[in-house]
N, C-alpha and C positions, 0 to 999 in steps of 0.2 A: 202428631208432630214427633219426628224422629230424624236422625241422620246416621250415617255409617261411614267408615273409613274405606280406603282402598285396601286391597289385600296386601298383607305383609308376609313374605315367604322367607322363613328362616329354618335351616336344617330340615328341609322336607316337611315342615309344619307350616300351615297357612293360618294367619291370624286376621281376623276382621273385628273391628270394634263397632258395636251398635250402641247408640245412646238415645234416650228419650226421656221426656218429662213424665210420661205415662208409665207408671210402674206395672200396671196390669198388662200392657203390651209387652214389656220386657219379660215378665214372669211367664206369659203365654209362649213367647218365643223360646225361652230356655226350656220350658216344660215340653214343648214339641220335640226338641232335640233329645231330652232325657227319655222321652217315651219312644224313641227309636226313629223319629223322622230324620230324613237325610237331605242334604243338598247335593246336587250333581253339578260339577263345574268341569266343562270340557270332557264329558263322559267319565269323569272320575268321581267316585262317591266320597264326599267329605263327611267325616264323623266328628262329633263334639268330643274334645279331649278335656277341656276345663272351662270354667266360667270364672271370670274375675270382675269385681266391681271397680269402677273408676274411683280414683281418690277424690276427696272433697276439695273444693276450690279454696286455696289459701288466700283470703282477703287481707291485704295489708293496707291500712289507711283507706279502706273502701276501694282498693284497686286489685285487679287480678291480671296476671300476664299469661298470654296464650300464644301458641303457634298453630297455624293451620295444618291439619293432617289430611285434609282434602281441600281443594281450592274453594274460596268464597266466590260464588257466582252471582252477578248482578245482571239481570236481563232487561233488554229493551230500554236502555238509558239513553237520553239525548246527550247529556254531558256529565262527566264526573268532576264536579267542582270540589265537593267536600265529601270524601268517602265516608267519614265519620257520621255526618248528618244522614246520609242515605242508609247506612247500616242501622243507625238508631231508629229511623222511621220504620224500616222493615221489621226490626226486632219488636218495637212497641206494637205495631199492627198484628204481628203473629202472637204476641203475648195476650193482647186483648181478645183476639179471635179464639185462642185456646181456652182462656178462662171466661169467655163469654161476657166481656166487659164492654160497656159503651165507650168509656174513656179511661185513660190511664195516666196517673200523675207521676209515674216513674220517669227517670232520665238516665242517660248513659253517655259518657264521652269516650271517644276512641282516639288513640294515637299509637304510632308505631315508633320503635326505637331506631328503625332503619328506613331507608327509602323502600318503597314497595318493590319487592323483587319477585320474579316469577310471574309478572303480569302479562296476560295475553288478552288481546282485544280482537273480537270478531266483528267486522264491519258488515252490517246488514242494511246499508243505505242510510236512511235517516236515523235509525236507532243502532246502538252498538251493544254487544254483550261483553262483559268484563269478567275475567277470572283472576283472582289474587291468591297467591301463596305468600303469606306475610306473617310476621310476628305482630301481635296486637296487644295493647294494654287497654283494659276497660276500667272506667271509674264511674261509679254511680250507684244506683239502687241495687242492693244485693240480690233482690228477686229477679231483676233483668239479667244480671251477670250469670246467675245460676241457670236461668232459662236458656241463655245463649250457649252455655256449656253443654246443656242437655240436648238441645235441638239444633244447634249450629247457627251460623250467621249467613245473611244474604237470602237469595232465592233458591228454590228447588232443593231444600235440605233432604227431602225424602228420596231424592235421586243420588244422595251421597255427597252433596256439596256443603261446604262451610263447617265441617267438623273441626273442633278445637281440642287441643291438648294443653295441659299446664306447661308453661315455659319455665 
C-alpha cells in the first residue's frame, strides 16, 4: 500500500513524493537509489539528490486538514451521494486488508471547507469514475487518519491517486 505525487519541477530539479505505511518498502526504495539505481524519464536519467521525511500529522481535537496533491479517484460508482461515506468505506476496507483484520471498529468523518473544486467525471454508461482535487478535513480514529496520510484516499493509490499533504 503506497501512493505518490505528480512530478514537481522547480529550477531544473524534479521532485516526487512517495508515501507508504510500509517502512520496509520505503527503505528499499531509498536504498536502491543510494546504491546507484536510476530512473529514466523521457530518455533523461534522474538521480537522487536528497531524501526528506514527511512531517507528522498535526491532530487538533482529533482532526487533521489535508489538501490533495494528486486527485482522489473513485472508480465504477453508480451515484456519489455522500463522498465522505464512500471515502470512509474504502479507507476502512484498505486498512483491514493491510493489517489482515476481519473487522475494524475505527471510524472517520470527512468534510471540506469549500465546495468540491477540480472535480472531473468520466461517464462509462451505467457507472462513472470520479476525480477530486479538494481540501479535506478528517476527524476520527488517529490510526485511520495516519493510514490515509501514508497511503492516500480513494481507489488506485498505487497508481498515484489520492495523495494528501498537510493543509
